[in-house]
Each structure stands twice: as C-alpha cells, then as structure tokens.
C-alpha positions in Angstrom: 94.0 86.9 96.9 97.5 85.6 96.2 97.1 85.8 92.4 95.5 89.3 92.6 98.7 90.3 94.5 100.9 88.8 91.8 98.9 90.6 89.1 99.3 93.9 91.0 103.0 93.2 91.2 103.4 92.9 87.5 101.1 95.9 86.9 103.3 98.0 89.2 106.5 96.9 87.5 105.0 97.9 84.1 103.7 101.2 85.3 106.7 102.5 87.3 109.7 100.6 86.1 110.3 99.2 89.5 108.6 98.0 92.6 108.1 94.4 91.5 110.9 92.9 93.6 110.0 94.8 96.7 106.5 93.2 96.6 107.4 89.8 95.2 109.4 88.5 98.2 106.6 89.4 100.7 104.0 87.8 98.3 106.0 84.6 98.0 106.6 84.4 101.8 103.2 85.5 103.2 100.8 84.3 100.5 102.6 81.2 99.1 104.4 80.0 102.2 107.9 80.0 100.6 110.8 80.4 103.1 112.5 83.8 102.9 115.9 82.2 102.2 114.4 80.5 99.1 112.0 83.4 98.2 114.9 85.8 97.5 116.0 83.7 94.6 112.5 83.0 93.4 111.7 86.7 93.6 114.7 87.5 91.3 113.5 84.9 88.8 109.9 86.3 88.7 111.0 90.0 88.5 113.7 89.3 85.9 111.5 87.3 83.6 108.7 89.8 83.9 111.0 92.8 83.2 112.5 91.0 80.2 109.1 90.9 78.5 108.8 94.7 78.8 112.3 95.1 77.4 111.5 93.0 74.4 108.3 95.1 73.8 110.4 98.3 74.1 113.2 97.3 71.7 111.8 99.2 68.7 110.6 102.2 70.7 114.0 103.9 70.8 113.5 104.7 74.6 116.2 102.3 75.9 119.4 104.0 77.0 122.2 101.6 76.1 124.8 103.6 77.8 123.1 103.2 81.1 122.4 99.5 80.4 126.1 98.9 79.7 127.6 100.9 82.6 125.0 100.2 85.2 123.2 97.0 84.1 126.2 94.7 83.6 128.0 95.8 86.8 124.6 95.2 88.6 124.6 91.7 87.2 128.1 91.1 88.6 127.1 92.5 92.0 123.9 90.3 92.2 125.7 87.1 91.3 128.5 87.9 93.8 125.9 88.5 96.5 124.2 85.1 95.8 127.5 83.1 95.5 129.8 84.9 98.0 127.8 86.9 100.6 124.7 84.9 101.3 126.6 81.7 102.3 128.4 83.9 104.9 125.2 84.8 106.7 124.8 82.5 109.7 121.7 80.5 110.4 121.1 82.6 113.5 121.6 86.4 113.3 121.5 87.6 116.9 118.1 86.8 118.4 116.4 86.0 115.1 116.8 83.3 112.4 118.4 83.9 109.0 114.9 83.9 107.4 113.6 86.5 109.8 116.7 88.6 109.4 116.1 88.6 105.7 112.5 89.8 106.3 113.7 92.5 108.7 116.3 93.8 106.2 113.6 93.8 103.5 111.2 95.6 105.8 113.8 98.3 106.5 114.5 98.7 102.8 110.8 99.2 102.1 110.6 101.9 104.7 113.6 103.7 103.3 112.2 103.4 99.7 108.8 104.7 100.9 110.4 107.7 102.6 112.4 108.6 99.5 109.2 108.3 97.4 107.3 110.6 99.7 110.0 113.3 99.5 109.6 115.8 96.6 112.5 115.9 94.1 115.0 118.6 94.8 118.5 119.7 93.7 120.1 119.9 90.3 120.8 116.9 88.2 124.4 116.0 88.0 125.9 113.6 85.4 127.6 110.6 86.8 131.0 109.5 85.6 131.5 106.0 84.2 133.3 105.0 87.3 130.3 106.2 89.5 127.9 104.4 87.2 129.8 101.2 87.6 130.0 101.6 91.4 126.3 102.4 91.6 125.5 99.3 89.5 127.5 97.0 91.7 125.9 98.4 94.8 122.4 98.0 93.4 123.3 94.4 92.3 124.7 93.5 95.7 121.6 94.7 97.5 119.2 93.1 95.0 121.1 89.8 95.2 121.0 89.7 99.0 117.4 90.7 99.4 115.8 89.3 96.2 114.8 92.8 94.9 115.2 94.1 91.4 116.2 97.5 92.7 114.0 99.5 90.4 113.3 102.2 93.0 117.0 102.7 93.4 117.7 102.5 89.6 115.0 104.9 88.5 116.3 107.8 90.7 119.8 106.9 89.6 118.8 107.2 85.9 116.8 110.4 86.4 118.9 112.3 88.8 122.3 110.9 88.0 122.1 110.5 84.3 119.4 113.1 83.5 117.0 110.7 81.8 113.4 111.7 81.5 110.8 109.2 82.9 109.7 107.9 79.4 113.3 106.7 78.9 114.2 105.9 82.5 111.3 103.4 83.0 112.2 101.0 80.2 115.9 101.4 80.8 115.3 100.5 84.5 113.5 97.4 83.4 116.4 96.4 81.2 118.8 96.8 84.1 116.4 94.9 86.4 116.1 92.0 84.0 119.9 91.8 83.5 120.9 91.7 87.1 117.9 89.7 88.4 118.1 86.9 85.7 121.9 86.7 86.2 121.4 86.2 90.0 118.5 83.7 89.5 120.6 81.8 86.9 123.3 81.3 89.5 120.8 79.6 91.8 119.3 77.1 89.3 120.7 74.2 91.3 118.5 75.0 94.3 115.3 73.1 94.9 112.8 75.9 94.2 109.1 75.2 93.7 109.4 75.7 89.9 105.8 74.9 89.0 104.5 77.5 91.4 107.1 80.1 90.3 106.2 79.4 86.6 102.5 80.2 87.4 103.6 83.4 89.3 105.7 84.5 86.3 102.8 83.9 83.9 100.3 86.0 86.0 102.9 88.8 86.6 103.6 88.9 82.8 99.9 89.6 82.3 100.1 92.4 84.9 103.2 93.8 83.2 101.4 94.0 79.8 98.4 95.8 81.5 100.9 98.2 83.2 102.6 99.0 79.9 99.2 99.8 78.3 98.0 102.0 81.2 101.3 103.8 81.8 100.7 106.6 79.3 97.2 107.3 80.7 98.0 107.8 84.4 100.0 110.6 86.1 103.3 109.2 87.5 103.0 111.4 90.6 99.7 109.8 91.6 101.1 106.3 91.0 104.2 107.1 93.0 102.3 108.3 96.0 99.9 105.3 96.0 102.7 102.9 95.7 104.6 104.5 98.6 101.6 103.9 100.8 101.4 100.3 99.6 105.1 99.8 100.5 104.5 101.1 104.1 101.5 98.7 104.5 103.6 95.7 103.3 106.5 96.7 105.5 104.3 96.9 108.6 102.9 93.4 107.8 106.4 92.1 107.3 107.5 93.3 110.7 104.4 91.8 112.2 105.2 88.5 110.5 108.7 88.5 112.0 107.2 89.2 115.4 104.9 86.2 115.1 107.8 84.0 114.0 110.0 85.2 116.9 107.4 84.8 119.7 105.5 81.8 118.3 106.8 78.2 118.4 109.7 78.1 116.0 108.2 75.7 113.5 108.8 78.0 110.5 112.4 79.0 111.2 115.2 78.1 108.9 117.2 75.1 109.7 
C-alpha cells in the first residue's frame, strides 16, 4: 500500500505539475512512520528529486519558461531555505495544546483544504500580467510556505503561472516542476546534516521517479479538468485522515509526540 501511494504521488506530479508535496508528507508520516518534523525535509527531497527528472526530460521541448523560473523559482529557493534555517527553529516544541509535530500536520491539513477548495472553483476573471517585483514576492511566499510545511507548492505555482503570467498549461506544468525542483532541493540541501532515514527516502525517490515518468507519458492523453477534480477529492480525503491522525495523537498516550 505504501509503495502504491508513492507511485501515485509521482504519477500526480508528472500529470499535473504539482501535488506531489501535498501527498508526500502524509505518506511519509502515516505509511512510513516518519515524524512530521523530519518528514517535511524528507518530503522536499523526494519532490525536488522527482521534479528534477521531469525538468531534464523537458529541456529540449521548448516548453520551459525561463523568465518565470528566474523571477519566481530562485526567490522561491531563497524563501524555502530561509524557512528551514530561520523560521522552523523558532517554532516551539509545544504549540498551544498540541505538539510541534501535530501542529505541522494541522497546518498541512488546512493547506490541503484550501488547495482543494481552489481546485473545485471554476476559473474566473481576466489574466493579468505580474510585474517582476510581484513575481519575486510570490516566489518568496511560495518558498516560505513550502519550506515550513515540506510542500513543493505546485498547486500554488501553477495558478500563479497561468493566471499571473498567462502561460498555457502545456508550458505551465513543466515550468512549475522546474520551480518546484529549484526551491525543494535548495531547502532539502540546507537540511543534509539532519539524521534522515536516507535508505528509505532513496527508495521513495526511486518509486516516485517511476510514477513521474508514467505521468509524463499519460499527461497528453487525459483531460486536465478530469484529473484536477479527481485530485481535489483525493486531497480532501487525505486532509480528513490527517486531522484524524492529529486527534488520535492528541487523545492517545503521547508516545509519538515530538521531544
């Protein structure tokens, strides 16, 4: 079951240009038993490495938008590293009535609900081109959020590219993957001194890469609208399970709480 979920994560990332990070952290926590405080960094490594493969495969396609990668991707990398190095150490071991680990899961569950809501809503409004300053600010914001929660931010980046920069989906998806790989690997690289379960993460990366290749092959054959709706439902299910997990941790004996 765990490896099927990892394969599905890579498949989703290849199909939609996002969604890997929002699934990877719950997969690592709930199916592999990794603490949420460690799973955020591991999630960034898995999503960053998987996205990088897609970028390499897309280099000759001409679909990468280097303007967006420059003005959004590199600021996102700065934001994600800043979150890992500066913000995460400031989070106390106990956040109100819950532990740091459970607070991470709650924040992630709320993010999943917000993302699902935005995915269910039909697109509306005219596309407006963002200025360079707005792109930089958006990139930093995506990076901070991704670094804190271990998410690549694809479902924030794809709308930014399509609505803010006017990119069509065939260009927005690979460009999103390039931005995800840039900011995720930068954040993961800043955490290399942590005692992560490297052997397990290596296996997860390998299976997710297989899923990514499958997603890239299937992407031209499936309607994006159908994929978007199905994934929105999946996010809701994962969010509900995440909230349930926090409830169990909070009311059960605190053996799994962060020290």
